[in-house]
VOVEXKOL-498025 format. One record per residue (C-alpha): x, y, z; residue number from 1. Coordinates in nm, 2 decimals, decimal comma. Layout:
<sebas>
<X:X	Y:Y	Z:Z	seq:NUM>
...
</sebas>
This chain:
<sebas>
<X:0,00	Y:0,00	Z:0,00	seq:1>
<X:0,13	Y:0,35	Z:-0,08	seq:2>
<X:0,12	Y:0,67	Z:0,12	seq:3>
<X:-0,17	Y:0,90	Z:0,03	seq:4>
<X:-0,06	Y:1,22	Z:-0,16	seq:5>
<X:-0,25	Y:1,54	Z:-0,13	seq:6>
<X:-0,50	Y:1,64	Z:-0,40	seq:7>
<X:-0,52	Y:2,03	Z:-0,37	seq:8>
<X:-0,89	Y:2,06	Z:-0,46	seq:9>
<X:-0,99	Y:1,82	Z:-0,19	seq:10>
<X:-0,79	Y:2,03	Z:0,06	seq:11>
<X:-0,98	Y:2,33	Z:-0,05	seq:12>
<X:-1,32	Y:2,15	Z:-0,04	seq:13>
<X:-1,28	Y:2,01	Z:0,31	seq:14>
<X:-1,08	Y:2,30	Z:0,47	seq:15>
<X:-0,81	Y:2,06	Z:0,58	seq:16>
<X:-0,53	Y:1,86	Z:0,41	seq:17>
<X:-0,59	Y:1,58	Z:0,66	seq:18>
<X:-0,96	Y:1,55	Z:0,58	seq:19>
<X:-0,89	Y:1,53	Z:0,21	seq:20>
<X:-0,63	Y:1,26	Z:0,26	seq:21>
<X:-0,85	Y:1,07	Z:0,50	seq:22>
<X:-1,14	Y:1,07	Z:0,25	seq:23>
<X:-0,90	Y:0,96	Z:-0,02	seq:24>
<X:-0,77	Y:0,67	Z:0,19	seq:25>
<X:-1,12	Y:0,54	Z:0,26	seq:26>
<X:-1,22	Y:0,59	Z:-0,10	seq:27>
<X:-0,94	Y:0,38	Z:-0,22	seq:28>
<X:-0,99	Y:0,11	Z:0,04	seq:29>
<X:-1,37	Y:0,11	Z:0,13	seq:30>
<X:-1,37	Y:-0,24	Z:0,27	seq:31>
<X:-1,06	Y:-0,20	Z:0,50	seq:32>
<X:-1,07	Y:-0,12	Z:0,87	seq:33>
<X:-0,82	Y:0,12	Z:1,01	seq:34>
<X:-0,71	Y:0,23	Z:1,35	seq:35>
<X:-0,68	Y:0,61	Z:1,39	seq:36>
<X:-0,30	Y:0,60	Z:1,43	seq:37>
<X:-0,28	Y:0,37	Z:1,13	seq:38>
<X:-0,48	Y:0,63	Z:0,92	seq:39>
<X:-0,23	Y:0,89	Z:1,04	seq:40>
<X:0,06	Y:0,67	Z:0,93	seq:41>
<X:-0,08	Y:0,62	Z:0,58	seq:42>
<X:-0,19	Y:0,98	Z:0,52	seq:43>
<X:0,13	Y:1,11	Z:0,69	seq:44>
<X:-0,05	Y:1,37	Z:0,90	seq:45>
<X:-0,06	Y:1,46	Z:1,27	seq:46>
<X:-0,26	Y:1,23	Z:1,48	seq:47>
<X:-0,48	Y:1,51	Z:1,62	seq:48>
<X:-0,58	Y:1,64	Z:1,28	seq:49>
<X:-0,65	Y:1,28	Z:1,16	seq:50>
<X:-0,86	Y:1,22	Z:1,47	seq:51>
<X:-1,06	Y:1,54	Z:1,40	seq:52>
<X:-1,12	Y:1,44	Z:1,04	seq:53>
<X:-1,23	Y:1,09	Z:1,14	seq:54>
<X:-1,48	Y:1,24	Z:1,39	seq:55>
<X:-1,61	Y:1,48	Z:1,13	seq:56>
<X:-1,67	Y:1,21	Z:0,87	seq:57>
<X:-1,82	Y:0,98	Z:1,13	seq:58>
<X:-2,07	Y:1,25	Z:1,23	seq:59>
<X:-2,16	Y:1,29	Z:0,86	seq:60>
<X:-2,22	Y:0,92	Z:0,84	seq:61>
<X:-1,95	Y:0,87	Z:0,58	seq:62>
<X:-1,74	Y:0,65	Z:0,82	seq:63>
<X:-1,86	Y:0,41	Z:1,08	seq:64>
<X:-1,65	Y:0,29	Z:1,38	seq:65>
<X:-1,65	Y:0,00	Z:1,62	seq:66>
<X:-1,46	Y:-0,07	Z:1,94	seq:67>
<X:-1,21	Y:-0,35	Z:1,95	seq:68>
<X:-1,08	Y:-0,37	Z:2,31	seq:69>
<X:-0,94	Y:-0,02	Z:2,39	seq:70>
<X:-0,91	Y:0,08	Z:2,02	seq:71>
<X:-1,16	Y:0,21	Z:1,77	seq:72>
<X:-1,17	Y:0,08	Z:1,41	seq:73>
<X:-1,29	Y:0,30	Z:1,13	seq:74>
<X:-1,44	Y:0,19	Z:0,80	seq:75>
<X:-1,62	Y:0,36	Z:0,51	seq:76>
<X:-1,99	Y:0,35	Z:0,54	seq:77>
<X:-2,09	Y:0,22	Z:0,19	seq:78>
<X:-2,46	Y:0,26	Z:0,28	seq:79>
<X:-2,42	Y:0,63	Z:0,33	seq:80>
<X:-2,58	Y:0,83	Z:0,05	seq:81>
<X:-2,28	Y:1,07	Z:0,05	seq:82>
<X:-2,01	Y:0,81	Z:0,03	seq:83>
<X:-2,05	Y:0,70	Z:-0,34	seq:84>
<X:-2,06	Y:1,05	Z:-0,48	seq:85>
<X:-1,76	Y:1,15	Z:-0,27	seq:86>
<X:-1,57	Y:0,84	Z:-0,37	seq:87>
<X:-1,63	Y:0,91	Z:-0,74	seq:88>
<X:-1,51	Y:1,26	Z:-0,69	seq:89>
<X:-1,19	Y:1,15	Z:-0,52	seq:90>
<X:-1,12	Y:0,89	Z:-0,78	seq:91>
<X:-1,18	Y:1,12	Z:-1,06	seq:92>
<X:-0,96	Y:1,40	Z:-0,91	seq:93>
<X:-0,69	Y:1,14	Z:-0,84	seq:94>
<X:-0,69	Y:1,02	Z:-1,20	seq:95>
<X:-0,67	Y:1,37	Z:-1,34	seq:96>
<X:-0,46	Y:1,52	Z:-1,06	seq:97>
<X:-0,65	Y:1,84	Z:-1,08	seq:98>
<X:-0,45	Y:2,13	Z:-0,95	seq:99>
<X:-0,64	Y:2,41	Z:-0,77	seq:100>
<X:-0,52	Y:2,76	Z:-0,88	seq:101>
<X:-0,30	Y:2,93	Z:-0,63	seq:102>
<X:-0,42	Y:3,26	Z:-0,48	seq:103>
</sebas>
């Protein structure tokens, strides 16, 4: 598995580089469970920012979580009506590597 690289337009849409990368990770691996620190490792962002992104997406219903011992596992909620359109957007932007204009 490769590290997640930033897509500038996602950063702009979600107000946070971490949120864009987290969404990209779960879009590329919708059936995989991740621990929050594991997400931080793959997106190469600070744990606090990743945790805030995970909480925001869980509140929206895009991610679901479950406890396993003292840890919490996160996975994409494929039943969420927002997930598939967001996933298509992420995949399309990733393929085109759209650059958002500076300024």
